[in-house]
Structure formats: structure tokens, C-alpha cells
N, C-alpha and C positions, 0 to 999 in steps of 0.2 A: 197495294200495288206499288212496285218499285218505280223510282223516278227514272224517266227515260233520259238517255244521253243523246238522243237524235239531234241532228243539226237542223237549223231553220229551213233547209231545203228539202227536208224529208217529204217524200211523195206518198200519197194515200190513194186507195181505190176510188174509182169514179163515183161521183154523186150527181144525179140529175138535179137540175135546179128546182127549187121549191117555190112555188108561187105564194106570195104573201096572202093570207086569208084573214078576213075580218070576222070576229065572233058574231053569231046571230043574236039579236036582242032577246033578252029574257030566257036565254038558254045557256046552261053551264057546260054543254057539250060542244066541242070544237072539232072540225074536220081538218086533218092535215093531208095535203096532197102527197100521194105515195111516191116514194123513190122507185126507179125502175130497176128491174133485174133482167138477166139474159132471157129468162123464160116467160116473163110477163111484163108488159110495158107499164103496168100500174101498181104492181105489188112488190114489196121487198120484205125479205124474212128478217126476223129478229137477229139472226146470226149475221146477216149482211150489215145491218145497222151497227152492230158492235164492231164489225171490221172496218167501218168507215173511218172511225177515229176522228182526230182533229188535225187535218193537214196544216191548217193555218198556224196552229199553236204547237209546233214541233218543239220537243224538249220539255214538254209539260206532262203532268199526270193528272188524272181525274180525281177530284176530291172525294172523300169517303162519306160525307154527310149527305144523305138522301133527303130531299125536301118533298113536300106534298105535291103530288103530280098535278092535281087540278090547279093549284096555285101557280105552279111553274108554267103550265100551259097558258094561263091568263097573262102572266108576265111576258111570255114569249110573244104573244100577239100584241100586247100593249106596246112593246118596244117597236114593232113594225108600224103601229098606228100613232106613235108619238108625233106631236105637232112639229112643223119645220123648225130647225134650229139654225141660228146664224153663227157660222163658224168663224173663229179667229184663226188667222194663218200665221205661222212662224217661218223663219228663213228656210228651214228644211223643206217646206211645202206641206207640212202636216196641218190639217185643220182640226180644231177641237172646240167644243162648247159644253158647259156643264149644265145638266138638267137639275142636279142638286149637288152641292159641294161635299157634303158629308161632315162629320164631326169627330172622326176617329184619327188615329195616327197615319202618317204617310206610309206609302209602300216602301219597305226597307230594301236597300240595295242588296242584290244577290240572294234574297231569301224567297221562300215560297209564299204565295198569296192565293186566296180563293176568289175567283171572279165568275159572275154570270155574264153571258154575252149573247148578242144576236149579230150575225155577220151577213152583210148584203153586198151585192154589186151596186154601182152607182145608179142603175136603172130601177132599184128597189127590190129586186129579186133576192129572196133569202136563200143562202146556200149552206148555212150551218147555224146551230144555236145550242148552247148548253141547256137551255130551258126545256127543250124537247127530250132531253135525257134525264130531266128532273134532278140534276145535281150540278153544283158549280164545278169549274175547272180549277185545278191547282197548278200554278205555273210559277217558274222562277223568273224574277223580274230584274231588269237592268244589266244583264250580263250576256245578252245576245242569244238567249235560248228561244226567243220568239222573234217574229219579224220586227224590223227597226221601228215601224210606226207604232206598234204596241208598246215596245220598251219606252219610247219617248212619250207616248200618249198617256201611259199610266205612271211610270216612274218620274217623268218630268225631265226638264232640261231644254236648253236652247230656246228659252222663252215660254215653255209650257210648264205651268205649275204642277207639282206632283198631286196625284189623286189622294184623297183621304178615305179611310174606311167608312163605308156608308154612302159614298158618293156615286153619282151616276153621270157618265160622260159619253158624248158622241164623238167619234173620231172619223175623219175623212183621210184615208191613207193613200197617197199617190203611188203609182207603180214602183218608183225607185226606193220607196220605204216599205214595199211589200215584196213582190216576187219579180219585179222588173219585166223584161221583154219575154222571158221564158214561161211557158205554161207550167202550172203546178197542180199537185194532187193527181198525178198521172198513174195509171195502172193499165197494163196491156195496151199501151198506145192511146188510151182514152183519158182526157184530162178534165178535171173539175173546174179549174180556174184558168181562164185564158191568159195569154201574155198581155202585158201592159194594162192589167186590170186595176182600176181604182176601187178600193174596198171601203165600206162604211161599217163601223162597229158601234154597237150600243153596249157600253161597259158598265157593269154594276160591281163595284169593289165590295165584296161581301165581308171579308175579314182576312187577317193574317193567319197563315196556316199554323196550327198549334204545335206541329212537329218541330218548328223552328226553336221553340222555347226549351230551355234547359232547366 
């Protein structure tokens, strides 16, 4: 898939909010609350899911490495169930804390990296996740292709240490480092992300995209 050149304000079709669901004990099967469609309040087609895209991560492309679906579902719910994390705040207002630091290289400026993520509002409601698509997201980092909070929170700067490959980090992104006062992810007048939304991201820095290497 070709790298998108969309700006960070790219708008995507409406997603109904997804309630975080805890896995049932001793059961490998998990139930995901369905997204809504115009014809049914509880069901969304595979085609609609593909059309949703990743409004948050405009200017990125989806990585080509497909992971085991059961494993990624477990990881998806695990990020929602992570214990509370004490954020450190920098001057920009970004909050961050490392679940694990990682031992690989730093995110290279302007190059593509693969990340898994779960995205929530500050009330805990999940609105997007790469895990439910069973593949990481490939994104260009440090050059304004994603919202400012992700650039700073992954690439580092202004008091935030850069993430290392293998690291897992939580980010609390205030509105001015996300989409500001305007709603985002809008389609036909219906918006997925309200204005002045604070966003919470669970980031897993998987690796550096191999296509960067010559």
C-alpha cells in the first residue's frame, strides 16, 4: 500500500464509541462491541471497518506484517486493563509514562516505524486500536504527519525521552496537541472525535519499518 500524503487534519467516517470489554476468565474468546451502521445499531460490515481507517494517524500507512489474531486481541484488551500509570508532564502539556523502556534503537527522524496502539478518550472509552485489525500501523515520525502529541510522545523532545524499539508507553495528549477545539473524524456531518478531546494512547513501538533500509 502506498504511503499516504494526507495532512494531520484528515477526516474519516464516523465510528461509534467502543466500550472497553474485559476478557472472561478461562476463555480465549472475546466479544467486541459492534460499531453501528445506518441499517443496524449493532452491526457493521467488514467493508465499513476497512473504510474507517485511522483518523488519528493521518499521513500513515498500515504495516504489511499480519500478526496472530488471537494474540492481538489479547494485547488489545490488555492495554485497556493496564494498571494506572503515573504520568510525567512536560511544558507542552503532554503526559507520558513508560510501561517498559525497550532495548532497541530510537525512533529515527522522518522515517517509517511500526507501532501497535490503543486509543481512548480520557473517560476510558476505546475509539480505535491497531490490535483489532491484527497488524501494526506504519507511520512516519517526527515530521508532522501525525498529531503533535504522537510526534513528541514517540520521537521525543521538549523533555520527553525518545521511545526505543520494544518499548511500551502511555501518552496523555491534551486537545492542543491533538485536534484542538474542532471535531475530527467527520463524515456527512457526524464526527467520531469531539472538539477539545483529551486522548489517551497506549503505544507499543514494534520496530523500524524495513522499507527505510537501503
